[in-house]
N, C-alpha and C positions, 0 to 999 in steps of 0.2 A: 504494500500500500504506500503510495507516494506521500511524503510529508506535506502538511498543510502549508500553502504559501509558496511551494516550489515553482508554481506556474506564474508567479508575479514577477514583474521586472525588478532588477536588483535595487534600483533607486527607491521603489515603493517599499520593498522589504526592509531597507535600511531605515527609512523614515518611520515604519511601523515599530521597529525595535528601539527607537530612540525615545528617551524620557521627555515628556512634555512638561517642562518646568513651569511655563506660564500658566497652563491649565491647572497644575497642582497648586500654585500660589493663589489663583483665582478661587479654587474650591476652598482653600483654607480661609481666605478672607470671607467668603460666603458663609462658611460654618461659624466663623467668629460673630458675624452679624446675627445669625440665627440663635446660637447658643448663649451669647452674652445676656440678652434680655431674660431668657429662661433661668440662667444662673442667678441673676439679680433678684428675680421674683422668688425663687426658691430660697435663696440666702436670707432675704429680708423676712420671709414668712416664718422661718424657724428660729429667729433670734429675738431676744427680749427688746422691748421698746427702749430701755435704758442703753442697751448695747448699741442699738441703731443710732440713737441720738449722740452717743459719745463718739462713735467711729465714723458716722456719715454713710451715705448710700453706697460708696465704693469700697468700704473697709471689709476685711474678712470677719466672719461671725466669731464671737468669742464666747457667748453664753447662749446655748441652744435651749429651746423650749417648744412645747406643743400647745401652750395655753392660747396662742393666737387662733388656732383652729377651734378650740373649745369656745372662745369668745364669739367666733363667727356664728356657731350654731346657737349660742345663747341669745344672740341678737335677732333670731328668727330667720336665719339664712336658709334653713331647710324649707320653710314655706315659700321663699322666693325661688329656690331651685325647682320645687314641684310646680309652681305656677309657670315658670319659664319652660319646663319640660312639656307641660300641657299645651302651651302656646306654640312651641316648636313643632311638636308632633301633629297637632291639628292643622297648622299652617302648611306644613310640607305635604301632608296627605291631601288636604283640600285643593292645594295648588296643582298637584299631579292629577287628581281626579278630574279637575276642570280643564287643565291645559292639554292633556293627552287626547281626549276626544275632539277638542277644538283644533288641535294640530292635524289630526287625522282628517277631519272634514275639510280643512284648508288645502291639504295636499290632494285629496281625492276628488273634491268637488270642482266643477268648472263654473259655478254660479257667480255672477257679479256681486251679489250680496255677500257671499262668503269672502270674496276678494276684498270687499270694502271692510268687512269685520277684521280681516288680517291687517289691513292698513291702520285700522284703529288701534290694534295691539301694538303696531310699530310706533305709532305716535306716543303711546304710553311710555316708551323707553326714554323719551326726551322730556318727560314731565317730572321734576323733582318733587319728592314728598313734602318738602317744606312749603312749596307753592300751593298745596291743596289742604293744608292743615285746618283752615277755617271751615271750608265746605265739609271736610270729613268730620270735624267736631260737631257741626250742626246736624249732619245726617245721623251720627251715632246718638246724639242727644234726642233727636226726634224719634228714633227707633227705641228709645228707653234702654239703651245698652251701655250708657256711660258707667264707668267704674266697674267693668266686668272684663273677664278674659276674652269674651267674644268680641268686645270692642277693639282689642288688640289684633285678634286673628283676622278679622274681615279686611281692614286696610292693608295688613301685611300680605295677605293673599292677592289682593287687587294689584299691589305694586310688584308682586313676584310673577304674575301671569304673563306680562309682555315678553320678558326674556325667556321664560319657560316655553311659551308657545313657539318662539323663534327657534330655540334649540331643538325642540321635539319635531317641528316641521322640517328642519334641515335633516334630521336623522331619518324621518319617514320618506323624504325624497330620495334617499339612498337605497331604499328597498326596490329591487328590480320590478318593473311593471309586469314582467312575465309571470312572476310569482302570484301577483294579484289575479291575473287572467287565468292562470292554471287553477287556482282555488275557486274562482268564479265558475269555471267550466265544470268543476266537481260539485257544483250546487251550493257553494258557500255564499252566504249573505253578508251584509255589511258588518253585522255584529261578529260573525265568525272570522271575517277578515281582520277585524280590529283585534279580537281576542287571541286568535290562533296564529296569526301571521305578523301583524304590525307590533303587537306587544312583545313577543319574544325577541324580535330583531332590534327592538329599541331599548332593551333592558339597561344597557350601559348609560344611554342618554337619560333614561328615567332616574337612575341612581344619581347621575350628575346633577340633574335638576332638583332632586330631593335634597341632596347635600347643600346645594346653593341656597335653597329656600330655608332649610333648617339653620344654616349659619346666619342668614339675615334675621330670622325670627329670634334666634338665641341671643344675638348681639343687638337686637332692636332697642332703641332708646327713645326716639321721638314720640312714637304712638303710645307706649306705656306712660310717658311723662305727661302727655296732653289728655289722654283718654281714661286714665285711672287716677284715683285719689286716695283710697283707703289702704291701710297697711296689708289687709287680707288679699288684695289684688295686685300687690307689688311684685315685680319681677327682679331678677338678680342684678340687672344693670342699674336699677334705681336703688336697690339695697346697698350698693357700694357707698351711697351717700351717708350711711350710718357711721362710717369710719372717718368722716370729715366734719369737724365742727367749725364754728365761726372763726376761731383763732388758731386752732391746732388740728393736726391730722394724725390718725393712728396708722402710720405707714405699714408696720409689720402686720397689723390686723387686716388692712386693706389688701396687702399682697397675698395673705392667706385666703381671703375671699376670692380674689382674682384667680388664684391657683385652683381653688375648688370649682369655680365657674368655668374654667377653661378645660378641666379634666374630662368631662363628658364629651365635649366636641373633639378633643384629641383622641379619645378612644374610638369614636365613630369614624374619624378620618383614618385611623390606623387600620380598621377592618375594611373600610370601603375605598381605600386608596387606589387599588388596582382598577376598580370600576370607574372611579372619578377620573383617573388619567386616561383610561380608554374612551370615556365619553367626551372629554375635552379634546382628545386627538381625533375624534370622529370615526373611530374604528370599531365601536362597540357593537354595531349591528352587522358587521361583516365577518 
């Protein structure tokens, strides 16, 4: 059996065996930018407040403690995490349930009305949430949903739909038309085409859209701030305010809360990373 690379020109084999120092240095710099914030967050979360105030934000920890995490739960952060999880799951599920049939109709239909609806979704990409906060507040108030988790879910879904429909429509356009025609000749209707053909071939894009919507909902700040008021409906992004007073801030406690709030999203990304990358690369359905 011939050795791998024996068919290559000598110049290419020499370049392949040479160390790429520039790429290595770039990777190390990138790792420093990624790891340094995580290190500072963990380091501040496990040291006492006195140790942090004495040494400053860049000093090495001298006195370790787990009381910051205990204080986080005593301040009701468990309720905030549960509320955030409810909003995140509901927003991601509702967005996918609405966006996928809409994208399928846009790709398969030749109706001008459907094309007009697709253009409306595209216009939604250019509208910032801050510009609509007064109409959204009035709508939620008239619907008697103010100060509820539903009040956060509905506008979060509305602003997640445009990009979700665009991504899913692009994925569905990659499905060969011959597959649709073959299943139609076998007697398959629109529901069967959607469930048995389009859905399996778009699974990576669906995961990508779900993760994107979940991240937006988990880190959402504007809608929870404007549309909720009571402590029972508060989410984790607003709960971080409990560690900041008028004149002082509990930085170790704040870092412990940030660490706990980032942990679920990190776990989700860890398990769904392969699907997310495949969906972003546009190869999930192939």
